[in-house]
C-alpha positions in Angstrom: -33.1 -6.8 -14.6 -32.3 -4.4 -11.8 -29.4 -2.0 -12.3 -29.3 -1.0 -8.6 -25.6 -0.9 -7.4 -24.7 -3.5 -4.8 -23.0 -2.7 -1.5 -19.8 -4.2 -0.1 -18.6 -3.9 3.5 -14.8 -4.1 3.5 -12.7 -4.9 6.5 -8.9 -4.5 6.8 -6.6 -5.5 9.8 -3.4 -6.8 8.3 -1.0 -4.5 10.1 -1.5 -1.6 12.4 -4.7 -0.1 11.0 -8.2 -1.4 11.9 -10.4 -0.2 9.1 -13.8 -0.7 7.6 -15.7 0.9 4.7 -18.9 0.6 2.7 -18.5 1.1 -1.1 -21.0 0.5 -3.8 -20.4 -1.0 -7.3 -21.0 2.4 -8.9 -17.7 3.7 -7.3 -19.3 5.6 -4.4 -17.6 5.6 -1.1 -20.3 5.6 1.5 -18.1 5.4 4.6 -14.4 5.2 5.4 -13.3 4.5 9.0 -9.7 3.9 10.1 -8.4 3.4 13.6 -4.7 3.9 13.5 -2.4 2.2 16.1 0.6 4.4 15.2 0.6 6.1 18.7 0.7 2.7 20.4 3.7 1.5 18.4 5.7 4.8 18.3 7.6 4.1 21.5 8.8 0.8 20.1 10.0 2.3 16.8 7.9 -0.2 14.7 4.9 -2.5 14.8 4.8 -5.0 17.6 2.7 -7.9 16.2 1.2 -9.0 19.6 0.2 -5.5 20.5 -1.3 -5.0 17.0 -3.4 -8.1 17.3 -4.7 -7.1 20.7 -5.6 -3.6 19.5 -7.5 -5.0 16.5 -9.6 -7.1 18.9 -10.4 -4.1 21.0 -11.2 -1.8 18.0 -12.8 -4.1 15.3 -16.4 -4.0 16.5 -16.6 -0.3 16.9 -14.9 0.4 13.6 -17.4 -1.8 11.7 -20.3 -0.3 13.6 -19.1 3.2 12.7 -18.6 2.3 9.0 -22.2 1.0 8.8 -23.6 4.0 10.7 -21.7 6.5 8.5 -23.1 4.8 5.4 -26.6 4.8 6.9 -26.8 1.1 6.4 -27.3 -2.1 8.4 -25.7 -5.5 7.8 -29.0 -6.5 6.2 -28.5 -3.8 3.5 -25.0 -5.1 2.6 -24.8 -7.4 -0.4 -21.3 -8.8 0.1 -18.7 -8.7 2.8 -15.0 -8.6 2.0 -12.1 -8.9 4.4 -8.3 -9.1 4.0 -7.3 -12.8 3.9 -3.6 -12.1 3.8 -0.8 -11.4 3.5 0.1 -9.6 6.8 0.6 -10.1 10.5 -1.5 -13.2 10.9 -2.8 -12.3 14.3 -4.3 -9.1 12.9 -5.5 -10.8 9.7 -7.4 -13.4 11.8 -9.2 -10.7 13.9 -10.7 -9.0 10.8 -11.4 -12.2 9.0 -13.2 -13.8 11.9 -15.3 -10.6 12.5 -16.3 -10.6 8.8 -17.0 -14.3 8.7 -19.2 -14.0 11.8 -21.2 -11.2 10.2 -21.5 -13.0 6.8 -22.7 -16.2 8.4 -25.2 -14.5 10.7 -26.6 -12.4 7.9 -26.3 -15.1 5.1 -24.1 -12.9 3.0 -21.4 -14.0 0.5 -17.8 -13.6 1.7 -14.8 -12.4 -0.3 -11.2 -13.1 0.8 -9.2 -10.2 -0.5 -5.5 -10.3 -1.1 -4.3 -7.2 0.7 -1.8 -6.4 -2.1 -4.7 -6.7 -4.7 -6.6 -4.2 -2.6 -3.8 -1.7 -3.2 -3.5 -2.8 -6.9 -7.2 -2.2 -7.7 -7.9 1.0 -5.8 -7.0 3.2 -8.8 -9.8 1.5 -10.7 -12.2 3.0 -8.1 -10.7 6.4 -7.9 -9.6 6.9 -11.6 -11.5 4.3 -13.5 -8.2 2.9 -14.8 -8.7 0.2 -17.5 -6.7 -3.0 -17.8 -4.0 -3.7 -18.7 -1.8 -1.2 -16.7 1.7 -1.0 -15.4 1.6 -1.0 -11.6 4.3 0.3 -9.3 3.4 -1.3 -5.9 5.4 0.3 -3.1 4.8 -0.4 0.5 6.8 -1.1 3.7 7.2 -4.7 2.7 6.8 -4.7 -1.1 8.4 -3.1 -4.0 7.3 -4.5 -7.4 6.5 -3.5 -10.9 3.6 -5.6 -12.2 1.6 -5.9 -15.4 -2.0 -5.8 -14.2 -4.0 -7.7 -16.8 -7.2 -8.2 -14.9 -8.6 -9.2 -11.5 -6.4 -11.9 -10.1 -4.1 -11.7 -13.2 -0.8 -10.1 -12.5 2.7 -10.6 -13.9 5.8 -9.5 -12.0 8.0 -7.4 -14.3 10.5 -6.4 -11.6 10.8 -6.6 -7.8 13.3 -5.8 -5.0 16.1 -8.3 -4.5 16.6 -7.1 -0.9 14.8 -4.3 1.0 11.4 -2.9 0.0 11.5 0.9 -0.6 9.3 1.6 2.4 11.5 -0.5 4.7 14.6 1.3 3.5 13.0 4.7 4.2 12.0 3.6 7.7 15.4 2.1 8.5 17.3 5.3 7.4 14.8 7.4 9.4 15.6 5.3 12.5 19.4 5.9 11.9 18.6 9.6 11.9 16.6 9.3 15.1 13.4 10.4 13.4 10.0 9.4 14.9 8.0 6.3 13.7 6.7 6.0 11.0 9.9 7.2 9.4 9.1 7.3 5.7 6.7 10.3 5.9 9.3 12.1 8.2 12.0 11.7 5.6 9.6 13.0 2.9 8.7 16.0 5.0 12.3 17.0 5.9 13.5 16.3 2.3 11.5 19.3 1.1 13.8 21.5 3.1 17.1 20.1 1.9 19.6 19.8 -1.0 19.1 16.5 -2.9 22.8 16.7 -4.1 24.4 17.3 -0.8 25.3 13.7 -0.2 26.3 11.2 -2.9 24.3 8.0 -2.4 24.6 5.2 -4.9 21.9 4.2 -7.4 22.0 0.4 -7.2 21.3 -1.6 -10.4 20.7 1.6 -12.5 23.6 0.7 -14.8 22.1 -2.8 -15.2 19.4 -4.1 -17.6 16.1 -5.4 -16.2 13.5 -4.0 -13.8 14.6 -5.4 -10.4 15.3 -3.0 -7.5 17.9 -2.9 -4.8 17.7 -0.5 -1.9 20.1 -2.2 0.6 23.1 -0.5 -0.9 21.6 3.0 -0.4 20.7 2.1 3.1 24.2 0.8 3.8 25.8 3.9 2.3 23.6 6.0 4.6 24.8 4.1 7.6 28.5 4.4 6.5 28.1 8.1 5.9 26.6 8.7 9.4 29.4 6.5 10.9 32.0 8.6 9.1 30.5 11.9 10.4 30.5 10.3 13.9 28.3 13.0 15.5 24.7 14.0 15.4 23.7 15.8 12.2 22.7 19.5 12.5 19.2 20.4 11.5 20.3 21.6 8.0 22.5 18.5 7.5 19.5 16.3 8.4 17.4 18.1 5.8 20.1 17.5 3.2 20.6 13.9 4.2 16.9 13.2 3.8 16.7 15.0 0.5 19.7 13.2 -0.9 18.5 9.7 0.2 15.0 10.3 -1.2 16.4 11.5 -4.5 18.6 8.4 -4.8 15.7 6.1 -4.1 13.5 7.9 -6.6 16.1 7.8 -9.3 16.2 4.0 -8.9 12.4 3.8 -9.3 12.4 5.9 -12.4 15.3 4.0 -13.9 13.5 0.6 -13.4 10.2 2.0 -14.7 11.9 3.2 -17.9 13.3 -0.3 -18.4 9.8 -1.7 -17.9 8.3 0.7 -20.5 11.1 -0.3 -22.9 9.7 -3.8 -23.0 6.9 -2.4 -25.0 4.0 -3.7 -22.9 0.6 -2.6 -24.2 -0.6 -0.7 -21.1 -3.2 2.0 -20.7 -1.7 3.7 -17.6 1.1 3.9 -15.1 -0.3 3.4 -11.6 1.4 3.8 -8.3 -0.2 2.3 -5.2 0.7 1.3 -1.6 1.7 3.4 1.4 4.8 4.8 -0.3 2.6 6.2 -3.0 2.0 9.1 -0.6 5.6 10.2 -1.1 5.6 13.7 -2.6 8.7 13.2 -4.8 7.2 10.1 -6.5 3.9 11.9 -7.0 5.8 14.8 -8.6 8.0 12.8 -11.0 5.8 9.9 -12.1 3.2 11.9 -14.0 5.9 13.3 -16.3 7.2 9.8 -16.9 3.8 8.5 -17.8 3.3 11.5 -20.2 6.7 10.7 -21.8 5.4 7.3 -22.7 1.9 8.5 -23.7 -0.1 6.8 -21.0 -2.4 8.0 -18.2 -1.0 8.4 -14.7 -3.1 7.4 -11.7 -2.4 7.4 -7.9 -4.9 7.0 -5.1 -5.8 10.1 -3.1 -3.5 10.3 0.0 -6.0 8.8 2.5 -6.4 5.7 0.2 -2.6 5.0 -0.2 -2.1 3.5 3.3 -4.1 0.5 4.5 -7.8 1.1 4.5 -11.2 -0.6 4.2 -12.2 1.2 1.0 -9.6 -0.7 -1.0 -10.7 -4.0 0.5 -14.4 -3.2 -0.2 -13.6 -2.3 -3.9 -11.4 -5.4 -4.4 -14.3 -7.3 -2.9 -16.6 -5.8 -5.5 -14.3 -6.6 -8.3 -13.8 -10.2 -7.1 -17.5 -10.7 -6.5 -18.2 -9.6 -10.1 -15.6 -12.2 -11.2 -17.3 -14.9 -9.1 -14.5 -15.3 -6.6 -16.4 -16.2 -3.5 -14.4 -17.5 -0.5 -14.9 -21.2 0.2 -16.2 -22.0 3.7 -12.8 -23.5 4.7 -10.7 -20.6 3.5 -7.7 -20.1 5.9 -6.1 -16.6 6.2 -2.5 -16.5 5.0 0.5 -14.7 6.4 2.0 -14.9 2.9 0.0 -14.5 -0.3 2.0 -13.4 -3.4 0.1 -11.3 -5.9 1.8 -13.1 -8.8 
């Protein structure tokens, strides 16, 4: 029996990145191409779905071609093709899915429909060989959840936001401050220059049992504080504001994770994944928390935190091994819960 690794072409188009990658089943990343639409959406202060879908149409063929070329492969060399099947902006999801479906049908390759959130959830198994079960902090612009990851397709929600996702809260506060889009990374950058105790923002639910999050109160407190000041913040005040907001949000995350560990789940690791996993403060405090509870800590490298084709290709490999081939009538989904 051959032990040759098989190759997966992964295609991602759920929001404002058009991405493709070739990855093999031995955890080698052969190519990793991302076309970012951030410059196109900056003037609007957020992603415009119609513009995003049109940009995906214009970029998708070239991105796939570059991914194959960088890997030194042709479609004939690929063993399985994976594409995001949801959740996301459905116009964009359809662009990537139809491109992948066309390639798969033309080349007679099996097709995997990847849940975009599972792409984030499984990427640490590629980068750090994390073993199931693990505690997963999934933090993105639209999601904030603590999950028990038992296996491919097997997730249990331990806690989730009851209002805003953490990435959404960061972006909205950044907009209040007049910072450029995307706002979360800007808050993180400026926070390094400020005093995290300068402003007293609340820590919602931190005095309550359970593992659910709430970030709406911190966001509202930020707005009320700015309204009370009633003038543009100075440069140093902006640094302090960002540092204080980020510290409050991080404290909430740590508090909820402590409650999750207190349940006594038999986990091998604490994993953080999703776009907000790039946040420098989270990456600074989470390893110590994992060590406190005697488990491994894993986070994707920075270029694999935001949406990318590598995570879709790897999730495609994991699902292919599990026999999860997409039926011919699979329809992409704007909503597709992980658990």
